[in-house]
C-alpha positions in Angstrom: -11.2 8.4 36.7 -8.2 9.8 34.8 -7.0 6.0 34.4 -10.4 5.2 33.0 -10.4 8.3 30.4 -7.1 6.9 29.3 -8.3 3.5 28.9 -11.4 4.7 26.9 -9.0 6.9 24.8 -6.7 3.9 24.0 -9.7 1.8 23.0 -11.0 4.6 20.7 -7.7 5.2 19.3 -7.1 1.3 18.5 -10.5 1.1 16.7 -9.9 4.2 14.7 -6.5 2.5 13.7 -8.3 -0.8 12.6 -11.0 0.9 10.9 -8.5 3.0 9.1 -6.8 0.4 7.9 -9.7 -1.5 6.8 -10.9 1.7 4.8 -7.5 2.3 3.3 -7.3 -1.3 2.1 -10.7 -0.9 0.5 -9.5 2.4 -1.3 -6.5 0.4 -2.7 -8.4 -2.5 -3.8 -10.8 0.0 -5.6 -8.1 1.9 -7.3 -6.5 -1.3 -8.3 -9.5 -2.4 -10.1 -9.8 0.7 -11.8 -6.3 1.1 -12.9 -6.3 -2.7 -14.1 -8.8 -1.5 -16.7 -6.0 -0.3 -18.7 -4.9 -3.7 -19.4 -7.8 -4.1 -21.8 -8.8 -0.4 -22.8 -7.8 3.2 -22.3 -8.8 4.7 -19.3 -11.3 7.3 -19.4 -11.3 10.9 -17.7 -13.8 9.7 -15.4 -11.5 6.6 -14.4 -8.8 9.3 -13.7 -11.1 11.4 -11.4 -11.8 8.3 -9.6 -8.1 7.3 -9.3 -7.3 10.9 -8.0 -10.1 10.8 -5.6 -9.1 7.6 -4.2 -5.6 8.6 -3.8 -6.2 11.6 -1.9 -8.7 9.8 0.4 -5.7 7.3 0.9 -3.3 10.1 1.8 -5.7 11.3 4.4 -6.1 7.7 5.6 -2.6 7.0 6.0 -2.0 10.1 7.9 -4.8 9.1 10.4 -3.3 5.9 10.4 0.1 7.1 11.3 -1.5 9.5 14.0 -3.4 6.8 15.7 -0.7 4.3 15.6 1.7 7.0 16.9 -0.5 7.3 19.9 -0.6 3.6 20.6 3.0 3.4 20.4 3.4 6.2 22.8 0.9 4.5 25.2 2.7 1.3 25.1 6.2 2.4 25.0 6.6 6.2 25.6 8.6 6.1 22.4 11.5 4.4 24.2 13.2 2.2 21.5 14.2 -0.4 24.0 10.5 -1.2 24.5 9.9 -1.5 20.8 9.1 -5.4 20.1 10.1 -7.1 16.7 6.6 -6.9 15.6 6.1 -3.2 16.4 9.2 -2.6 14.3 8.0 -4.7 11.5 4.7 -2.7 11.5 6.6 0.5 11.3 8.6 -0.8 8.4 5.6 -2.2 6.6 3.6 1.1 7.1 6.7 3.1 6.1 6.9 1.1 2.8 3.3 1.7 2.1 3.6 5.3 2.5 6.7 5.8 0.4 5.0 3.5 -2.4 1.7 5.8 -2.2 3.8 8.8 -2.8 5.7 7.2 -5.7 2.4 6.3 -7.2 0.7 9.6 -6.6 3.8 11.7 -8.0 5.0 9.5 -10.7 3.0 6.4 -11.7 -0.5 8.0 -11.8 0.7 11.2 -13.5 2.4 9.1 -16.0 -0.6 7.1 -16.9 -2.7 10.1 -17.2 -0.2 11.9 -19.5 -0.2 8.6 -21.7 -4.0 8.2 -21.6 -4.3 7.1 -25.2 -2.2 4.0 -24.5 -3.2 0.8 -22.7 -0.9 -0.8 -20.1 0.3 -3.6 -22.6 1.4 -0.8 -25.1 4.1 0.3 -22.5 7.4 -1.1 -23.1 8.4 -3.6 -20.4 10.5 -1.3 -18.1 7.5 1.0 -17.8 4.9 -2.0 -17.3 7.3 -3.6 -14.7 7.5 -0.4 -12.6 4.0 0.3 -12.8 3.2 -3.4 -11.7 5.8 -3.6 -9.0 4.2 -0.5 -7.5 0.9 -2.6 -7.2 2.7 -5.7 -5.9 4.4 -3.8 -3.2 1.4 -2.4 -2.2 -0.6 -5.5 -2.1 2.2 -7.2 -0.2 2.4 -4.4 2.4 -1.5 -4.4 2.9 -1.6 -8.1 3.4 1.5 -8.0 5.7 -0.2 -5.2 7.9 -3.2 -7.4 8.2 -1.3 -10.6 9.0 0.6 -8.5 11.7 -2.5 -7.3 13.1 -4.5 -10.6 13.1 -2.1 -13.5 13.8 -1.6 -13.9 17.4 1.7 -15.8 17.3 3.4 -13.2 15.4 3.1 -10.8 18.3 5.8 -12.6 20.3 7.7 -13.6 17.1 11.5 -13.0 16.8 13.0 -10.8 14.0 14.0 -14.0 12.1 10.5 -15.5 12.2 8.9 -12.1 11.2 11.3 -12.0 8.0 10.6 -15.6 7.1 7.1 -14.9 7.4 6.7 -11.5 5.7 9.6 -11.8 3.2 8.0 -14.5 0.8 5.0 -12.3 1.0 6.9 -9.5 -0.6 8.5 -12.0 -2.9 5.6 -13.5 -4.2 3.7 -10.2 -4.9 6.7 -8.9 -6.7 7.1 -12.1 -8.6 3.5 -11.9 -9.6 3.8 -8.2 -10.9 6.9 -9.2 -12.8 4.9 -12.0 -14.4 2.1 -9.9 -15.1 4.3 -7.1 -16.7 5.8 -9.9 -19.1 2.5 -11.4 -20.0 0.4 -8.2 -20.8 2.4 -7.0 -23.6 0.2 -5.6 -26.5 0.6 -6.9 -30.0 -0.2 -3.3 -31.2 2.6 -1.1 -32.4 3.9 0.5 -29.3 4.0 4.3 -29.5 6.8 6.4 -27.4 5.1 7.3 -24.0 5.1 10.8 -22.9 7.5 11.2 -20.0 7.3 14.7 -19.3 
């Protein structure tokens, strides 16, 4: 009976883990679509309200993702590092990158854009555009990597080298695209100095 209860709990936590991943990815896509409007026009107060709402929901989603993931790790390994597979380590690294990137966006990128609401993305200097675009690129690469690690069966038993060869190009491509976007999105208008404090 007890074993059956644990099995049911594991299935519930696994389902919650996957559902949270999907919900967080949807929130990120929604936020990116809203933020991308700044390429062509100034973001409105409603746009920033939506961005703040999405970011708060994402923070809760990531917390649930970590909690459900921690239970699944404990259930499979009892937190014994010797039992951690390369795939599990890769997932932990990817979710850590996601979490750190979300903190950077919430504490620095979003407040910076809000302080400079009168400017479009293209009116920022290249360094600012590159940093903002890189946050989006890292986020995109991490969500793609998280889905691949969960959905592609051969990766479950892949070696660290194979995982690096698979995930590395995803991050490289997304960061390269972010850099390219930062280069080509320069505005033809005179660029005022952004507000940094």
